[in-house]
C-alpha positions as CSV (number, residue, x, y, z in Angstrom):
1,X,66.5,122.9,-23.4
2,X,66.0,124.7,-20.0
3,X,62.7,123.5,-19.5
4,X,64.3,119.6,-20.5
5,X,66.7,120.3,-18.0
6,X,64.4,121.6,-15.3
7,X,62.8,118.5,-16.6
8,X,65.4,115.8,-16.4
9,X,66.1,117.4,-12.7
10,X,63.2,116.4,-11.5
11,X,62.6,113.0,-12.5
12,X,66.5,112.3,-11.6
13,X,65.9,113.9,-7.8
14,X,62.4,112.1,-7.3
15,X,64.3,108.5,-8.6
16,X,67.0,109.6,-6.1
17,X,64.8,110.1,-3.1
18,X,62.3,107.3,-4.1
19,X,66.1,104.3,-4.4
20,X,66.6,106.5,-1.1
21,X,63.2,106.4,1.0
22,X,62.6,102.4,-0.6
23,X,66.2,101.8,0.6
24,X,65.4,102.9,3.9
25,X,62.3,100.5,4.2
26,X,64.1,97.4,2.6
27,X,67.4,97.9,5.3
28,X,64.6,98.1,7.9
29,X,62.4,95.3,6.9
30,X,65.4,93.2,6.2
31,X,66.8,94.1,10.3
32,X,64.0,93.5,11.8
33,X,63.7,89.7,10.0
34,X,66.3,88.8,11.2
35,X,66.2,90.3,14.9
36,X,62.9,88.4,15.0
37,X,65.2,85.0,14.0
38,X,67.4,85.9,16.9
39,X,67.4,85.0,20.4
40,X,70.3,86.5,20.9
41,X,68.8,90.0,20.0
42,X,65.4,92.1,20.6
43,X,64.4,95.4,19.4
44,X,61.0,96.8,20.2
45,X,60.9,98.6,16.6
46,X,62.1,99.1,14.2
47,X,61.6,101.8,11.5
48,X,62.9,103.8,8.0
49,X,64.3,107.1,9.6
50,X,63.4,109.2,7.0
51,X,66.2,112.0,8.1
52,X,67.5,112.7,4.6
53,X,70.6,113.0,4.0
54,X,71.2,110.2,5.7
55,X,70.5,107.3,5.0
56,X,69.5,104.8,8.1
57,X,66.7,102.9,10.1
58,X,66.3,103.7,14.2
59,X,66.0,100.8,16.6
60,X,63.7,101.6,19.4
61,X,64.8,99.4,22.8
62,X,67.3,96.9,20.7
63,X,69.1,94.3,23.3
64,X,71.9,92.5,21.9
65,X,72.9,88.7,24.1
66,X,70.0,85.9,25.4
67,X,69.9,88.4,28.8
68,X,73.1,88.1,31.6
69,X,75.4,89.6,29.8
70,X,73.4,92.0,27.8
71,X,73.6,95.1,26.4
72,X,70.4,97.3,26.3
73,X,69.8,101.0,24.8
74,X,66.8,103.3,24.3
75,X,67.4,104.1,21.0
76,X,70.5,103.6,18.6
77,X,70.0,105.0,14.2
78,X,71.9,103.0,12.0
79,X,73.6,104.8,9.3
80,X,75.1,103.8,5.6
81,X,77.0,105.1,3.5
82,X,76.0,105.3,-0.2
83,X,79.2,105.6,-0.9
84,X,80.3,103.0,0.6
85,X,77.0,100.5,1.6
86,X,79.4,98.2,4.1
87,X,80.0,101.0,6.3
88,X,77.8,100.5,8.7
89,X,77.6,103.7,11.5
90,X,75.8,103.5,15.1
91,X,75.2,106.5,16.9
92,X,74.7,105.4,20.0
93,X,72.7,107.3,22.6
94,X,74.0,108.5,25.7
95,X,74.1,105.6,28.6
96,X,74.2,102.1,27.4
97,X,73.0,99.3,30.5
98,X,75.5,96.3,30.7
99,X,74.3,93.6,32.0
100,X,76.4,91.0,33.7
101,X,75.4,87.9,36.4
102,X,71.8,89.8,36.5
103,X,72.8,93.1,37.4
104,X,72.3,95.9,35.6
105,X,75.9,98.9,35.2
106,X,75.1,102.1,33.6
107,X,77.6,102.9,30.4
108,X,77.0,106.7,29.8
109,X,79.6,109.0,28.2
110,X,79.5,112.4,25.5
111,X,80.2,110.8,21.7
112,X,80.2,107.8,21.3
113,X,79.5,105.2,18.3
114,X,81.2,102.5,16.6
115,X,82.1,101.8,12.8
116,X,81.3,98.5,11.3
117,X,83.1,97.9,8.1
118,X,83.3,94.5,5.8
119,X,85.0,92.4,3.6
120,X,82.8,91.6,0.6
121,X,85.0,89.1,-0.5
122,X,85.7,86.8,2.6
123,X,81.9,86.1,3.1
124,X,81.2,89.9,4.7
125,X,83.9,89.4,7.0
126,X,84.1,92.1,9.6
127,X,86.7,94.0,7.9
128,X,87.2,97.6,10.2
129,X,85.3,98.4,13.6
130,X,85.6,101.3,15.4
131,X,84.4,102.5,18.8
132,X,84.9,105.2,20.7
133,X,83.7,108.1,23.2
134,X,85.1,110.0,26.0
135,X,83.9,111.5,30.0
136,X,82.4,107.7,30.1
137,X,81.4,106.3,33.5
138,X,80.1,103.0,34.4
139,X,77.4,102.2,37.4
140,X,78.1,106.0,38.4
141,X,82.2,105.7,38.9
142,X,84.2,107.4,36.2
143,X,85.5,105.3,34.1
144,X,87.9,106.4,31.7
145,X,88.6,110.5,29.9
146,X,88.5,108.6,26.4
147,X,87.7,105.7,24.9
148,X,89.3,104.9,21.2
149,X,89.2,101.3,19.8
150,X,89.9,100.3,16.0
151,X,90.9,96.2,14.8
152,X,91.5,96.3,11.1
153,X,91.8,93.2,9.5
154,X,95.5,91.6,8.6
155,X,96.7,89.3,7.3
156,X,98.4,86.2,8.4
157,X,102.1,86.7,8.2
158,X,104.5,83.7,8.6
159,X,104.9,83.0,12.4
160,X,101.0,82.8,12.6
161,X,100.2,80.3,15.7
162,X,99.0,76.9,13.1
163,X,95.4,77.7,14.7
164,X,94.9,80.9,13.9
165,X,92.5,81.6,11.2
166,X,92.3,85.7,10.8
167,X,94.0,87.9,12.3
168,X,93.1,91.6,13.9
169,X,95.9,94.7,13.9
170,X,94.4,96.4,17.6
171,X,95.0,99.8,18.7
172,X,93.8,101.0,21.5
173,X,93.7,104.3,23.9
174,X,92.6,104.5,26.6
175,X,92.5,107.7,28.9
176,X,92.4,108.1,32.6
177,X,91.0,104.1,33.5
178,X,89.0,103.9,36.6
179,X,90.7,100.2,38.6
180,X,87.7,100.7,40.7
181,X,85.5,101.3,38.3
182,X,85.8,98.2,36.7
183,X,86.1,96.8,39.8
184,X,82.7,95.2,39.2
185,X,83.3,93.0,36.7
186,X,87.2,92.4,37.3
187,X,87.2,92.4,41.1
188,X,90.9,92.1,41.4
189,X,91.3,95.4,40.2
190,X,89.6,96.9,43.2
191,X,93.3,96.7,45.0
192,X,94.9,98.9,42.3
193,X,94.5,102.4,43.4
194,X,96.0,105.0,40.4
195,X,94.3,105.6,37.0
196,X,96.0,103.8,34.1
197,X,96.1,105.6,31.1
198,X,97.2,103.1,27.8
199,X,98.4,103.1,24.2
200,X,100.0,101.2,21.1
201,X,99.3,98.4,19.0
202,X,99.4,94.2,19.1
203,X,97.8,91.8,17.1
204,X,95.5,89.4,17.7
205,X,94.9,85.7,16.0
206,X,91.6,84.3,16.0
207,X,90.5,80.8,14.9
208,X,87.9,82.4,12.5
209,X,87.4,85.7,12.0
210,X,84.4,88.1,13.2
211,X,80.8,87.2,10.9
212,X,77.2,89.5,11.8
213,X,75.6,86.2,11.0
214,X,76.1,83.9,13.9
215,X,76.4,85.0,17.5
216,X,79.6,81.9,17.8
217,X,82.3,84.0,19.2
218,X,85.5,83.3,17.3
219,X,88.3,82.0,20.0
220,X,91.2,83.8,20.6
221,X,94.3,81.8,19.7
222,X,97.4,84.3,20.9
223,X,98.0,88.0,20.4
224,X,101.2,89.8,20.0
225,X,103.2,93.6,20.8
226,X,106.2,95.3,19.5
227,X,105.3,98.1,21.7
228,X,102.4,99.2,24.5
229,X,102.6,102.3,26.7
230,X,101.2,102.2,30.2
231,X,101.1,105.0,32.8
232,X,100.8,103.8,36.3
233,X,100.3,107.3,38.3
234,X,103.3,108.5,37.8
235,X,105.2,105.3,36.3
236,X,105.6,104.6,32.4
237,X,105.8,101.3,31.6
238,X,106.9,99.7,28.1
239,X,105.0,95.8,27.5
240,X,106.0,93.9,24.5
241,X,106.2,90.0,24.5
242,X,104.0,87.3,22.7
243,X,101.1,84.9,24.3
244,X,99.1,81.6,23.0
245,X,97.3,79.2,24.8
246,X,98.5,75.7,25.4
247,X,96.3,72.3,25.2
248,X,95.2,73.3,28.0
249,X,94.1,77.3,27.6
250,X,96.8,77.7,29.9
251,X,99.3,81.0,28.4
252,X,102.4,80.2,27.0
253,X,104.6,82.7,26.1
254,X,106.4,85.6,27.1
255,X,106.6,89.1,28.0
256,X,109.4,91.8,28.7
257,X,107.8,94.4,30.9
258,X,109.9,97.5,30.9
259,X,109.6,100.6,33.8
260,X,111.9,102.9,35.6
261,X,110.3,101.7,38.9
262,X,109.4,97.4,38.9
263,X,107.5,97.9,42.2
264,X,104.8,100.0,39.8
265,X,104.9,96.2,37.4
266,X,105.1,94.4,41.1
267,X,102.0,95.7,42.0
268,X,100.3,95.7,38.7
269,X,100.9,92.2,38.6
270,X,99.6,91.7,42.4
271,X,96.6,94.0,41.0
272,X,95.9,91.3,38.8
273,X,96.5,88.2,41.3
274,X,99.7,86.8,38.8
275,X,102.0,87.4,42.2
276,X,101.3,86.2,45.3
277,X,102.2,88.4,48.4
278,X,104.9,85.1,49.4
279,X,106.4,85.7,45.9
280,X,107.0,88.7,45.6
281,X,109.3,88.8,48.6
282,X,111.6,86.6,46.6
283,X,111.9,88.7,43.3
284,X,112.3,92.0,44.9
285,X,115.2,90.6,46.9
286,X,117.0,89.4,43.8
287,X,115.3,92.7,41.8
288,X,118.5,93.6,40.6
289,X,119.9,90.7,38.9
290,X,116.8,89.9,37.4
291,X,116.0,93.1,35.8
292,X,120.3,92.9,34.9
293,X,119.5,88.5,33.5
294,X,120.8,88.7,29.3
295,X,117.2,87.2,27.6
296,X,117.1,84.2,25.7
297,X,113.5,83.3,24.7
298,X,113.2,79.2,24.5
299,X,110.0,80.2,21.4
300,X,110.6,80.3,18.1
301,X,108.6,83.6,16.8
302,X,108.3,86.3,18.4
303,X,108.9,90.9,19.0
304,X,112.3,91.7,20.0
305,X,112.6,92.5,22.8
306,X,115.5,95.7,22.7
307,X,117.5,95.9,25.9
308,X,116.0,98.4,28.4
309,X,117.4,102.4,28.2
310,X,119.5,104.2,30.9
311,X,117.9,103.8,34.0
312,X,115.9,101.9,33.1
313,X,115.2,98.3,34.5
314,X,113.7,95.2,32.2
315,X,111.8,91.9,33.8
316,X,111.2,89.0,31.3
317,X,107.8,87.4,32.4
318,X,107.8,83.8,31.1
319,X,104.9,81.5,30.7
320,X,105.2,77.2,30.2
321,X,104.1,74.3,30.4
322,X,101.1,76.3,32.9
323,X,103.8,77.8,35.2
324,X,105.0,81.6,35.1
325,X,108.1,83.0,36.3
326,X,110.1,86.3,36.2
327,X,113.8,85.2,34.9
328,X,114.4,82.7,36.9
329,X,111.9,83.0,39.8
330,X,108.4,80.9,39.8
331,X,106.1,82.6,41.3
332,X,102.4,80.5,40.5
333,X,100.7,78.7,37.7
334,X,100.3,80.7,34.7
335,X,96.6,82.4,33.7
336,X,94.1,80.6,32.3
337,X,93.6,82.9,28.5
338,X,90.8,80.8,26.6
339,X,89.1,77.6,27.9
340,X,90.0,74.5,25.8
341,X,88.5,73.9,22.1
342,X,86.1,72.0,21.7
343,X,84.3,70.6,18.5
344,X,82.2,73.4,16.8
345,X,78.8,73.4,15.9
346,X,77.6,73.8,12.3
347,X,76.0,76.9,12.6
348,X,73.2,78.0,10.1
349,X,74.4,81.3,8.0
350,X,71.8,83.9,6.5
351,X,73.7,85.6,4.4
352,X,72.4,89.3,5.8
353,X,74.8,92.6,6.0
354,X,72.2,93.6,8.5
355,X,72.6,91.6,10.8
356,X,76.1,93.7,11.3
357,X,73.8,95.7,13.2
358,X,73.9,93.1,16.3
359,X,78.0,93.3,16.8
360,X,77.8,89.8,16.8
361,X,80.4,87.8,15.3
362,X,80.4,83.6,13.9
363,X,83.5,81.7,14.0
364,X,84.2,80.5,10.2
365,X,87.2,77.7,8.9
366,X,88.1,80.3,6.3
367,X,91.2,82.0,6.9
368,X,90.2,85.5,5.7
369,X,92.9,87.5,3.8
370,X,92.2,91.5,3.4
């Protein structure tokens, strides 16, 4: 009896090992085939990981993007949890290369990794994604002490924009984000002289869920937050509001900003290029009246905007008809939120789960619920 148990155990171990290594070979071959037929993807090699108990593949010199913009790395490991095969984990090196406008920028950090999970009931739409790291630097400049970004597919509830086909809850935490380090990407931030920390949740509405089989990025059709906390130097700000693009792609909606120092709010708006010097003078002249003004939102939907706390100011930014104002004071054009919608192209869908490793997304007419 004991001998039979030993033999059975050995046979089961051999079977498990064969399934394990065979699964790695299958995943590597499917991923390699997916990369070869996609012009926006490239890799020097894709091979089975061969590092039990981990199950996955090793990708040498991967590139995501057609050239500029693009993301490159020397080596990436893609791991699969055998008990949750629709969840993939990317183990990233300490350095990635971002190519923007023909310029290479090095993104470095510690504990860089990403995780992505799929919903099998909705065409393998991205159900959950998380990216995190610490001690980040961009092009040699300190970028952030820590970063943690998570997206979860959510239900399309009452009040979603009419064009929305997918909703993602976004949870973000950024510690000591440096505007100067981001200036190669957003030049206007170079004028902001202090680090920013952000923590909170928001909902993003898209015209399609993220999917792995299509390089077409879903179009943003709105965003809302019931409370996002920002720390700008020693000043704390809280942001509540809802914004959607109008027919021309310009922002439309209302955002309430709460702060004890309204000057910090104006600094942020000025650094983002939303508050010209002449408009700032008008706002500062009537700041006390603007901060005490009652809010009467002209829009049907949006989160509640409570009265300011003791010693706090509340400024309301309203965007409508292509213009933006603080209270009744116009300060300039509404920012461009997204490009006007264009006719959707019909793109082939391969149905390969391994395409998820690329981090690319697709446009879809379906509106999933997780």
